[in-house]
VEXDO-806184 format. One line per field, with one value per residue (C-alpha): x, y, z; residue in one letter; residue number from 1. Coordinates in nm, 3 decimals. Layout:
% VEXDO-806184
X	c(X,...) $
Y	c(Y,...) $
Z	c(Z,...) $
residuo	c(A,...) $
num	c(NUM,...) $
//
This chain:
% VEXDO-806184
X	c(11.175,11.307,11.257,11.188,11.362,11.372,11.577,11.867,11.664,11.705,12.056,12.246,12.344,12.130,12.357,12.352,12.240,11.918,11.853,11.900,11.631,11.395,11.463,11.392,11.059,10.968,11.044,10.837,10.552,10.542,10.548,10.255,10.035,9.789,9.808,9.458,9.322,9.555,9.539,9.219,9.089,9.430,9.499,9.164,9.262,9.604,9.439,9.228,9.534,9.741,9.466,9.472,9.852,9.872,9.628,9.796,10.158,10.123,9.967,10.210,10.499,10.346,10.288,9.913,9.812,9.531,9.498,9.519,9.157,9.034,9.244,9.087,8.738,8.792,8.938,8.660,8.394,8.272,8.347,8.329,8.637,8.652,8.943,9.171,9.407,9.114,8.973,9.305,9.304,8.950,9.041,9.343,9.126,8.888,9.167,9.342,9.014,8.998,9.344,9.300,8.940,8.993,9.308,9.458,9.165,9.350,9.651,9.920,9.751,9.682,9.315,9.411,9.636,9.369,9.103,9.318,9.412,9.050,8.933,9.211,9.119,8.742,8.686,8.903,8.828,9.017,8.907,9.167,9.218,9.383,9.749,9.912,9.848,10.139,10.503,10.620,10.949,11.094,11.189,11.434,11.454,11.777,11.830,11.836,11.525,11.693,11.516,11.661,11.527,11.597,11.449,11.266,11.008,10.882,10.712,10.332,10.315,10.514,10.346,10.064,10.306,10.559,10.296,10.171,10.527,10.603,10.304,10.369,10.732,10.626,10.364,10.600,10.878,10.639,10.505,10.851,11.074,11.327,11.206,11.095,10.799,10.951,11.251,11.035,10.786,11.030,11.189,10.846,10.764,11.091,11.008,10.653,10.786,11.033,10.762,10.545,10.228,9.982,9.991,9.919,9.944,10.212,10.386,10.065,9.962,10.307,10.256,9.911,10.056,10.328,10.058,9.881,10.205,10.279,9.936,9.999,10.328,10.149,10.269,9.989,10.182,10.081,9.728,9.853,10.162,10.160,10.414,10.353,10.440,10.768,10.851,10.764,10.981,11.281,11.197,11.554,11.673,11.368,11.449,11.817,11.736,11.503,11.771,12.045,11.831,11.709,12.053,12.092,11.733,11.652,11.956,11.870,12.188,12.037,12.104,11.783,11.954,11.956,11.578,11.532,11.734,11.545,11.206,11.293,11.430,11.106,10.902,11.129,11.086,10.707,10.725,10.954,10.716,10.425,10.620,10.692,10.330,10.209,10.479,10.331,9.990,9.978,9.801,9.444,9.415,9.362,9.177,9.038,9.333,9.564,9.386,9.418,9.787,9.836,9.654,9.866,10.194,10.102,10.030,10.331,10.233,10.049,9.682,9.384,9.115,8.855,9.074,9.114,8.738,8.713,8.960,8.804,8.429,8.333,8.543,8.367,8.528,8.535,8.732,8.972,9.032,9.093,9.331,9.526,9.562,9.702,9.936,10.071,10.133,10.317,10.532,10.414,10.281,10.343,10.089,10.141,9.956,9.667,9.294,9.152,9.508,9.586,9.726,9.911,10.207,10.476,10.775,10.980,10.699,10.773,10.599,10.734,10.772,10.554,10.716,10.862,10.684,10.909,10.767,10.841,11.092,10.994,10.717,10.563,10.620,10.315,10.403,10.083) $
Y	c(14.519,14.625,14.998,15.151,15.459,15.557,15.870,15.720,15.773,16.150,16.166,16.160,15.796,15.664,15.533,15.727,15.418,15.401,15.769,15.706,15.440,15.679,15.937,15.680,15.595,15.964,16.011,15.707,15.826,16.157,15.975,15.763,16.064,16.130,15.780,15.710,15.945,15.824,15.448,15.408,15.088,14.922,15.007,14.860,14.534,14.540,14.603,14.289,14.085,14.226,14.144,13.777,13.765,13.932,13.692,13.391,13.478,13.618,13.288,13.082,13.230,13.054,12.728,12.797,12.708,12.605,12.567,12.873,12.829,12.801,13.100,13.323,13.199,13.267,13.614,13.708,13.581,13.307,13.019,12.932,12.796,12.418,12.351,12.525,12.659,12.811,12.953,13.132,13.252,13.389,13.565,13.734,13.835,14.018,14.181,14.295,14.446,14.652,14.791,14.865,14.977,15.206,15.358,15.594,15.550,15.291,15.391,15.198,15.152,14.864,14.874,14.837,14.541,14.365,14.434,14.298,13.993,13.927,13.963,13.740,13.454,13.500,13.174,12.959,12.769,13.012,13.378,13.645,13.997,13.918,13.914,13.582,13.428,13.185,13.229,13.123,13.071,13.020,12.659,12.583,12.227,12.116,11.855,11.565,11.678,11.833,12.135,12.446,12.783,13.039,13.339,13.396,13.675,13.895,13.685,13.684,13.864,14.158,14.173,14.425,14.682,14.617,14.675,14.993,15.129,15.020,15.201,15.514,15.520,15.481,15.757,15.988,15.941,15.989,16.315,16.450,16.641,16.477,16.115,15.995,15.756,15.531,15.474,15.439,15.179,14.887,14.949,14.929,14.608,14.448,14.534,14.404,14.070,14.050,14.121,13.864,13.975,13.716,13.342,13.292,13.498,13.752,13.736,13.795,14.080,14.236,14.248,14.404,14.662,14.740,14.830,15.045,15.231,15.278,15.430,15.667,15.762,15.835,15.518,15.333,15.121,14.811,14.852,14.759,14.544,14.293,14.375,14.031,13.871,14.061,13.927,13.575,13.615,13.721,13.528,13.406,13.766,13.849,13.584,13.677,14.046,13.957,13.736,13.997,14.275,14.071,13.980,14.155,14.279,14.206,14.408,14.700,14.635,14.514,14.669,14.777,14.860,14.514,14.482,14.850,14.814,14.501,14.668,14.983,14.777,14.579,14.900,15.024,14.687,14.727,15.067,14.931,14.643,14.884,15.085,14.766,14.659,14.997,15.025,15.055,15.169,15.531,15.787,15.852,15.546,15.254,15.018,14.677,14.523,14.728,14.593,14.234,14.292,14.450,14.161,13.894,14.075,14.135,13.770,13.579,13.257,13.166,13.262,13.109,13.298,13.203,13.352,13.673,13.690,13.673,13.960,14.169,14.112,14.400,14.268,14.006,13.663,13.739,14.061,13.881,13.607,13.857,14.063,13.754,13.645,13.983,13.998,13.651,13.751,14.062,13.857,14.054,13.739,13.369,13.091,12.769,12.439,12.334,12.281,12.345,12.381,12.677,12.971,13.297,13.458,13.721,13.580,13.548,13.445,13.159,13.020,13.135,12.824,12.798,12.922,12.659,12.589,12.834,13.085,13.455,13.561,13.527,13.269,13.007,12.637,12.623,12.758,12.956) $
Z	c(18.566,18.226,18.160,17.818,17.686,17.320,17.374,17.178,16.860,16.889,17.030,16.703,16.752,16.467,16.187,15.862,15.672,15.873,15.818,15.447,15.456,15.636,15.365,15.093,15.257,15.284,14.915,14.819,15.041,14.857,14.523,14.639,14.712,14.434,14.293,14.422,14.155,13.881,13.942,14.142,13.981,13.967,14.331,14.433,14.269,14.433,14.769,14.736,14.640,14.927,15.177,15.074,15.080,15.421,15.581,15.422,15.490,15.842,15.942,15.733,15.930,16.232,16.044,16.002,15.647,15.416,15.040,14.816,14.709,15.069,15.170,14.905,14.990,15.361,15.308,15.068,15.308,15.073,15.310,15.678,15.858,15.891,16.127,16.374,16.107,15.921,16.246,16.294,15.934,15.964,16.287,16.130,15.835,16.069,16.271,15.953,15.834,16.154,16.077,15.707,15.704,16.002,15.852,16.105,16.349,16.557,16.763,16.944,17.280,17.515,17.416,17.049,17.125,17.326,17.064,16.783,16.987,17.084,16.724,16.596,16.832,16.811,16.619,16.842,17.164,17.391,17.402,17.340,17.464,17.799,17.894,17.978,18.318,18.308,18.214,17.870,17.692,17.348,17.300,17.022,16.886,16.718,16.447,16.695,16.881,17.184,17.334,17.490,17.600,17.332,17.511,17.840,17.804,18.087,18.359,18.360,18.695,18.555,18.214,18.287,18.429,18.153,17.885,18.050,18.068,17.711,17.562,17.769,17.656,17.292,17.307,17.498,17.242,16.950,17.092,17.165,16.928,16.702,16.707,16.366,16.401,16.134,16.363,16.672,16.546,16.493,16.834,16.995,16.806,16.918,17.280,17.237,17.116,17.404,17.662,17.480,17.659,17.527,17.572,17.201,16.881,16.973,16.635,16.443,16.674,16.628,16.251,16.292,16.531,16.277,16.023,16.284,16.360,15.989,15.928,16.218,16.049,15.720,15.543,15.363,15.112,15.310,15.173,14.827,14.893,15.175,15.446,15.594,15.260,15.254,15.601,15.488,15.178,15.389,15.704,15.766,15.781,15.993,16.254,16.256,16.309,16.598,16.751,16.717,16.863,17.160,17.297,17.633,17.627,17.993,18.101,17.873,17.676,17.349,17.009,16.834,16.507,16.339,16.366,16.285,15.967,15.865,15.919,15.723,15.435,15.428,15.394,15.114,14.942,14.959,14.790,14.520,14.460,14.427,14.170,13.978,13.978,13.853,13.586,13.243,13.364,13.257,13.474,13.367,13.144,13.379,13.148,13.236,13.055,13.278,13.583,13.463,13.401,13.745,13.913,13.741,13.804,14.168,14.236,14.374,14.196,13.877,13.888,13.706,13.515,13.775,14.047,13.848,13.816,14.197,14.233,13.955,13.997,13.765,13.474,13.263,13.205,12.833,12.890,13.126,12.870,12.589,12.805,12.907,12.546,12.446,12.745,12.663,12.301,12.418,12.656,12.957,13.128,13.068,13.039,13.233,13.238,13.017,13.040,13.385,13.519,13.290,13.485,13.419,13.592,13.570,13.377,13.696,13.934,14.168,14.473,14.804,15.021,15.328,15.644,15.874,16.199,16.379,16.627,16.624,16.884,17.152,17.160,17.376,17.337,17.108,16.761,16.731) $
residuo	c(X,X,X,X,X,X,X,X,X,X,X,X,X,X,X,X,X,X,X,X,X,X,X,X,X,X,X,X,X,X,X,X,X,X,X,X,X,X,X,X,X,X,X,X,X,X,X,X,X,X,X,X,X,X,X,X,X,X,X,X,X,X,X,X,X,X,X,X,X,X,X,X,X,X,X,X,X,X,X,X,X,X,X,X,X,X,X,X,X,X,X,X,X,X,X,X,X,X,X,X,X,X,X,X,X,X,X,X,X,X,X,X,X,X,X,X,X,X,X,X,X,X,X,X,X,X,X,X,X,X,X,X,X,X,X,X,X,X,X,X,X,X,X,X,X,X,X,X,X,X,X,X,X,X,X,X,X,X,X,X,X,X,X,X,X,X,X,X,X,X,X,X,X,X,X,X,X,X,X,X,X,X,X,X,X,X,X,X,X,X,X,X,X,X,X,X,X,X,X,X,X,X,X,X,X,X,X,X,X,X,X,X,X,X,X,X,X,X,X,X,X,X,X,X,X,X,X,X,X,X,X,X,X,X,X,X,X,X,X,X,X,X,X,X,X,X,X,X,X,X,X,X,X,X,X,X,X,X,X,X,X,X,X,X,X,X,X,X,X,X,X,X,X,X,X,X,X,X,X,X,X,X,X,X,X,X,X,X,X,X,X,X,X,X,X,X,X,X,X,X,X,X,X,X,X,X,X,X,X,X,X,X,X,X,X,X,X,X,X,X,X,X,X,X,X,X,X,X,X,X,X,X,X,X,X,X,X,X,X,X,X,X,X,X,X,X,X,X,X,X,X,X,X,X,X,X,X,X,X,X,X,X,X,X,X,X,X,X) $
num	c(1,2,3,4,5,6,7,8,9,10,11,12,13,14,15,16,17,18,19,20,21,22,23,24,25,26,27,28,29,30,31,32,33,34,35,36,37,38,39,40,41,42,43,44,45,46,47,48,49,50,51,52,53,54,55,56,57,58,59,60,61,62,63,64,65,66,67,68,69,70,71,72,73,74,75,76,77,78,79,80,81,82,83,84,85,86,87,88,89,90,91,92,93,94,95,96,97,98,99,100,101,102,103,104,105,106,107,108,109,110,111,112,113,114,115,116,117,118,119,120,121,122,123,124,125,126,127,128,129,130,131,132,133,134,135,136,137,138,139,140,141,142,143,144,145,146,147,148,149,150,151,152,153,154,155,156,157,158,159,160,161,162,163,164,165,166,167,168,169,170,171,172,173,174,175,176,177,178,179,180,181,182,183,184,185,186,187,188,189,190,191,192,193,194,195,196,197,198,199,200,201,202,203,204,205,206,207,208,209,210,211,212,213,214,215,216,217,218,219,220,221,222,223,224,225,226,227,228,229,230,231,232,233,234,235,236,237,238,239,240,241,242,243,244,245,246,247,248,249,250,251,252,253,254,255,256,257,258,259,260,261,262,263,264,265,266,267,268,269,270,271,272,273,274,275,276,277,278,279,280,281,282,283,284,285,286,287,288,289,290,291,292,293,294,295,296,297,298,299,300,301,302,303,304,305,306,307,308,309,310,311,312,313,314,315,316,317,318,319,320,321,322,323,324,325,326,327,328,329,330,331,332,333,334,335,336,337,338,339,340,341,342,343,344,345,346,347,348,349,350,351,352,353,354,355,356,357,358,359,360,361,362,363,364,365,366,367,368) $
//
């Protein structure tokens, strides 16, 4: 069975470029401290937006989708799921709430994984929380419909022991000297995906576990900027990094650094996006207009006034309308459409296309 050893992360073999990314994250983390007092209202609005984006994009990566309006209603608890896709979306919503609302309370353990998996599948026909009982494999389909095995995960019979050893190796490395948790977390996630312990939902659980590990490392930017949305935005690079880092995995000869580099860059991108969204909102003067501006600029696509009212329930529709009018005149946001289709967006906002029905590496034959 494949053994797990993260000692290479403290042996001086980590490339300087990766250490530079860790340093950039540490600097951004320090800059983030204290912003809760300075930008409290704006950050609350960004947190609500990020929650919707995380639920939507983490599922979209797996080909699980619904309309934007239904997504917001489901995440905000104003609607009940109607079909299997929406059952999956509601389950991820609840699992994500466990991660964010219990910030730092969850740790990377087998119990946490099972709990997140069980919560995520709670609305579906098959209960979660148990490791796979049958073997699975990644099936890749080419342009003419031919299938081939892309990756063979750990067999079902070996999965419980593999997961026990994986978690022990992670916790041992984290408690030791000289291993930065920001370097360790992506390596653990790569191994989790290669073990592929659950029959369904491994990719989504891996993203939830990433957030858990980041909280444990003192990184909370994913509360305000969706890490899952960043993966969806750069999903081709994401899949390529997974592929490159899984080659030779069963023999213990794989190279963790491609996926490690991708993951660290994604965190840096989240911090940069948070800086961009808060730009122009001066400390100590977070007005309702500032919050409207932050909400529009944070949204990846054009947003309607009614949707802003959902995100900012304590701001009156009249105030939202007045703020939008002023922001349009100033050129800060642009107005699109007319009548009931009127919406507002950042000048460069564009819709990120839905993810293809491609499973995370590795996955079972079912894309979910």
